[in-house]
KEDRENVO-747095 format. One line per field, with one value per atom (N, C-alpha, C, O): x, y, z; residue number from 1; atom name. Coordinates in Angstrom, 3 decimals. Example, Ala and Ser with C-alpha at 12.3 -4.5 7.8 and 13.67 -1.06 7.14 Angstrom:
c1 = [13.190/12.300/13.200/14.236/12.850/13.670/12.900/13.409] .
c2 = [-5.690/-4.500/-3.300/-3.319/-2.250/-1.060/0.030/1.138] .
c3 = [7.800/7.800/7.800/8.465/7.080/7.140/7.870/8.039] .
num = [1/1/1/1/2/2/2/2] .
atomo = [N/CA/C/O/N/CA/C/O] .
REM end
This chain:
c1 = [13.498/12.287/11.416/11.356/10.452/9.269/8.777/9.046/8.290/7.766/6.335/5.500/6.069/4.311/4.152/4.934/2.670/2.350/1.661/1.008/1.598/1.136/-0.134/-0.396/-0.664/-1.899/-2.905/-3.403/-3.441/-4.420/-4.023/-4.607/-2.935/-2.517/-2.081/-2.127/-1.635/-1.451/-2.680/-2.879/-3.646/-4.826/-5.472/-5.609/-5.940/-6.552/-5.980/-6.740/-4.538/-4.111/-4.280/-4.049/-4.795/-4.746/-6.279/-6.713/-7.058/-8.607/-9.140/-10.038/-8.947/-9.439/-10.091/-9.609/-10.817/-11.306/-11.150/-10.536/-11.741/-11.500/-12.190/-11.698/-13.377/-14.213/-13.756/-13.632/-13.372/-12.822/-11.401/-11.233/-10.562/-9.283/-9.477/-8.888/-10.158/-10.663/-10.898/-10.147/-12.060/-12.649/-11.576/-11.649/-10.730/-10.181/-8.731/-8.300/-7.981/-7.008/-7.253/-6.358/-8.555/-8.921/-8.353/-7.990/-8.343/-8.019/-9.220/-10.057/-9.342/-10.768/-10.901/-9.977/-11.968/-12.246/-11.706/-11.379/-11.656/-11.395/-9.792/-9.366/-9.038/-7.626/-7.385/-6.556/-7.896/-7.925/-8.178/-7.424/-9.100/-9.658/-8.550/-8.243/-7.961/-6.945/-5.763/-5.274/-5.205/-4.211/-4.208/-3.246/-5.583/-5.980/-6.143/-5.827/-6.524/-6.995/-5.602/-5.431/-4.585/-3.694/-2.434/-2.206/-1.746/-0.806/0.607/1.454/0.821/1.669/1.500/2.418/0.484/0.512/1.040/1.129/1.264/2.170/1.327/0.103/2.054/1.135/1.829/2.955/1.235/1.705/2.233/1.536/3.424/3.981/3.172/3.060/2.596/1.589/0.499/0.235/-0.141/-1.105/-0.537/-1.040/0.273/1.212/1.352/0.946/2.009/2.077/0.655/0.577/-0.390/-1.673/-2.007/-2.341/-1.915/-2.334/-1.299/-1.765/0.219/0.675/0.408/0.177/0.400/-0.114/-1.300/-1.238/-2.153/-3.595/-3.440/-4.094/-2.526/-2.272/-1.168/-1.091/-0.414/0.446/1.923/2.654/2.262/3.436/4.197/3.837/5.455/5.976/5.802/5.671/5.842/5.828/6.381/5.807/7.721/8.162/7.634/7.765/6.920/5.845/5.054/4.718/4.535/3.895/4.025/3.116/5.609/5.995/6.937/7.412/7.098/7.848/8.740/8.205/9.967/10.335/10.383/11.043/9.621/9.245/10.118/10.601/10.286/10.908/9.845/8.759/10.212/9.336/8.675/7.955] .
c2 = [5.185/4.756/5.163/6.382/4.636/5.657/5.049/3.916/5.695/5.207/4.946/5.829/3.880/3.391/3.150/2.587/3.778/3.565/2.462/2.118/1.615/0.425/0.580/-0.211/1.654/1.871/1.004/0.631/0.470/-0.316/-1.682/-2.003/-2.583/-3.626/-3.823/-4.881/-2.622/-2.943/-2.677/-3.264/-1.748/-1.592/-2.797/-3.443/-3.214/-4.710/-5.778/-6.680/-5.928/-6.849/-6.695/-7.636/-5.197/-4.946/-4.858/-4.636/-5.045/-5.459/-3.821/-3.544/-3.226/-1.879/-1.740/-2.283/-1.191/-0.815/0.890/1.536/1.465/2.828/3.700/4.786/3.323/3.965/4.006/5.088/2.519/2.520/3.190/3.914/3.026/3.833/5.427/6.124/5.872/7.426/7.862/8.656/7.323/7.498/7.179/7.981/6.258/5.995/6.915/7.244/7.309/8.317/9.601/10.440/9.885/11.320/11.902/13.067/10.995/11.356/11.602/10.703/12.581/12.503/11.149/10.531/10.933/9.827/9.730/8.708/11.290/11.442/10.944/10.266/11.487/11.229/9.987/9.454/9.261/7.884/6.967/6.042/7.286/6.734/6.984/6.027/8.019/8.483/7.708/7.143/7.547/6.716/5.241/4.582/4.768/3.389/2.957/1.805/3.680/3.432/3.972/3.377/4.822/5.294/5.192/6.155/4.198/4.031/4.777/4.997/5.046/5.986/7.351/8.091/7.822/9.553/9.781/9.046/10.925/11.173/11.464/11.388/11.877/11.791/12.947/13.292/13.502/14.400/13.719/12.810/13.975/13.049/13.055/12.013/14.187/14.147/13.076/12.252/13.187/12.094/10.555/9.754/10.283/8.969/8.772/7.730/9.822/9.669/9.354/8.479/10.110/9.655/8.179/7.365/7.841/6.435/5.432/4.482/5.643/4.522/4.514/3.434/5.689/5.643/4.749/3.762/4.898/4.265/2.802/2.006/2.270/1.002/0.252/-0.970/1.133/0.800/0.509/-0.324/1.102/0.561/1.847/2.910/1.599/2.838/2.927/2.053/4.447/5.177/4.349/4.193/3.720/3.008/1.855/1.447/1.125/0.034/0.505/-0.433/1.426/2.075/2.464/2.836/2.306/2.685/1.480/0.714/1.537/0.569/1.393/2.337/0.914/1.605/0.558/-0.474/1.078/0.172/0.739/1.867/0.077/0.690/1.150/0.588/2.119/3.015/2.483/3.178] .
c3 = [-13.940/-12.959/-12.614/-12.768/-12.085/-11.586/-10.018/-9.618/-9.539/-8.383/-8.244/-8.439/-7.948/-8.041/-6.779/-6.013/-6.486/-5.145/-5.001/-5.986/-3.792/-3.475/-2.229/-1.324/-2.502/-1.393/-1.414/-0.352/-2.836/-2.930/-2.235/-1.200/-2.840/-2.154/-0.744/-0.116/-0.313/1.321/2.031/3.094/1.507/2.315/2.316/3.355/1.111/1.009/1.587/1.939/1.816/2.756/4.192/4.950/4.738/6.002/6.299/7.430/5.209/5.324/5.086/5.881/4.600/4.303/2.455/1.461/2.509/1.159/1.024/1.874/-0.065/-0.381/0.410/0.716/0.813/1.905/3.180/3.754/3.933/5.012/5.189/6.171/4.461/4.418/4.397/5.223/3.611/3.703/4.973/5.538/5.555/6.873/8.122/9.053/8.236/9.038/9.229/10.335/7.735/7.537/7.476/7.375/7.535/7.315/5.904/5.741/5.025/3.820/2.690/2.610/1.945/1.138/0.207/-0.323/0.170/-0.840/-2.223/-2.825/-2.730/-3.858/-4.078/-5.013/-2.931/-3.099/-2.818/-3.556/-1.884/-1.958/-3.418/-3.717/-4.084/-5.131/-6.123/-6.833/-6.267/-7.217/-6.914/-7.891/-5.850/-5.442/-5.735/-6.130/-5.450/-5.425/-7.149/-7.448/-8.001/-9.499/-10.105/-11.170/-9.865/-10.872/-9.825/-9.093/-9.774/-8.772/-9.347/-8.482/-10.267/-11.026/-10.845/-11.198/-10.354/-10.266/-8.592/-7.608/-8.828/-7.432/-6.374/-6.475/-5.110/-3.867/-3.175/-3.533/-2.272/-1.363/-0.272/0.180/0.315/1.435/2.704/3.352/3.096/4.259/4.128/5.004/2.864/2.696/2.765/3.552/2.110/2.588/3.806/4.321/4.569/6.175/6.935/7.797/6.551/7.265/6.850/7.711/5.524/5.171/5.899/6.528/5.818/6.609/7.971/8.514/8.700/10.159/10.155/10.888/9.589/9.745/9.405/10.078/8.282/7.977/8.990/9.118/9.613/10.525/9.888/10.423/8.927/8.042/7.966/8.471/7.175/6.922/5.459/4.602/5.389/4.013/2.940/1.862/3.312/2.300/1.942/0.789/2.940/2.212/1.419/0.695/1.108/0.190/-1.183/-1.925/-1.531/-2.784/-2.976/-2.138/-4.545/-5.041/-6.502/-7.083/-6.878/-7.854/-9.228/-9.351/-10.023/-11.692/-12.688/-12.588/-13.498/-14.794/-15.771/-15.910/-16.374/-17.231/-18.181/-18.897] .
num = [1/1/1/1/2/2/2/2/3/3/3/3/4/4/4/4/5/5/5/5/6/6/6/6/7/7/7/7/8/8/8/8/9/9/9/9/10/10/10/10/11/11/11/11/12/12/12/12/13/13/13/13/14/14/14/14/15/15/15/15/16/16/16/16/17/17/17/17/18/18/18/18/19/19/19/19/20/20/20/20/21/21/21/21/22/22/22/22/23/23/23/23/24/24/24/24/25/25/25/25/26/26/26/26/27/27/27/27/28/28/28/28/29/29/29/29/30/30/30/30/31/31/31/31/32/32/32/32/33/33/33/33/34/34/34/34/35/35/35/35/36/36/36/36/37/37/37/37/38/38/38/38/39/39/39/39/40/40/40/40/41/41/41/41/42/42/42/42/43/43/43/43/44/44/44/44/45/45/45/45/46/46/46/46/47/47/47/47/48/48/48/48/49/49/49/49/50/50/50/50/51/51/51/51/52/52/52/52/53/53/53/53/54/54/54/54/55/55/55/55/56/56/56/56/57/57/57/57/58/58/58/58/59/59/59/59/60/60/60/60/61/61/61/61/62/62/62/62/63/63/63/63/64/64/64/64/65/65/65/65/66/66/66/66/67/67/67/67/68/68/68/68] .
atomo = [N/CA/C/O/N/CA/C/O/N/CA/C/O/N/CA/C/O/N/CA/C/O/N/CA/C/O/N/CA/C/O/N/CA/C/O/N/CA/C/O/N/CA/C/O/N/CA/C/O/N/CA/C/O/N/CA/C/O/N/CA/C/O/N/CA/C/O/N/CA/C/O/N/CA/C/O/N/CA/C/O/N/CA/C/O/N/CA/C/O/N/CA/C/O/N/CA/C/O/N/CA/C/O/N/CA/C/O/N/CA/C/O/N/CA/C/O/N/CA/C/O/N/CA/C/O/N/CA/C/O/N/CA/C/O/N/CA/C/O/N/CA/C/O/N/CA/C/O/N/CA/C/O/N/CA/C/O/N/CA/C/O/N/CA/C/O/N/CA/C/O/N/CA/C/O/N/CA/C/O/N/CA/C/O/N/CA/C/O/N/CA/C/O/N/CA/C/O/N/CA/C/O/N/CA/C/O/N/CA/C/O/N/CA/C/O/N/CA/C/O/N/CA/C/O/N/CA/C/O/N/CA/C/O/N/CA/C/O/N/CA/C/O/N/CA/C/O/N/CA/C/O/N/CA/C/O/N/CA/C/O/N/CA/C/O/N/CA/C/O/N/CA/C/O/N/CA/C/O/N/CA/C/O/N/CA/C/O/N/CA/C/O/N/CA/C/O/N/CA/C/O/N/CA/C/O] .
REM end
């Protein structure tokens, strides 16, 4: 099993695009773009924490397990 990031789906549902999420969460646009376009890539827990706080969700809401 792998962990898949759902940053894009959750952000869009909350009305954010990559630029607005980057500004609001104080996470670099490059990092947001990576998480947005490569959901199977890893992510720093501090980064996910900033994004989760911005989106008003738990970190667990930004992840899911998927088959390899």
